[in-house]
N, C-alpha and C positions, 0 to 999 in steps of 0.2 A: 568477442569484445568489442565495443563501442567506438574505440579510440585507438589508434596504432601510429606509432611513427613508422615510414617507409624512405630506405634509401633506393635510390634509384640513378642512372645515368641521364644526363640529358643531352642534346644536338650536339653541344661542343664536346662531349666524352669527359664531362665532369660528374662528381658525385654530388647529389644535391639530397637533401631530407626533407619531407614534406608530413605534416601533421593531419591527421584524417580524423575525424569524427563521425559518426555514422554514413560513410562513404563519402562525404565532403571535405574536401581539401580547406584547413584552415589555415595553412600558412605553407611557407615554403622558404629554404634556406639560400643562401647564395652559393655559386659552385664549390669544390671541392676538389684537389689533384689525386685526393687518396682516399681510400673507402676510411681508413682508418680516421681520417679528420671529420669524413662526416660524421661517424661514430661519437667522436669525442665530444661533437657538436651536439648529440643528443643528451651525452652526458653533462653538459654544461647548462642545457636548458633545463633537465630535470633539476638539477642542484641549485641552479639560479632563479628560474623563475617562477616560483612560487611566493619569491614575495617581491617580486620584479612592481614597481609603481606604473600606474596608469596616467599617461599623459594624452590630453585632449587640446588638439591643438587647431581647432574650429574657430 
């Protein structure tokens, strides 16, 4: 699979989610206190992300 979500623990012992495409990190989330919250973040991105608008602040 060329793309995937990964849950990992950071240096502060918080759970984070990163999205990788072809082994390149495309984005990473804020830290969460529980793995369940990180999993909820993934589901939220999957559910709400496809229709998200693009905002160009340049």
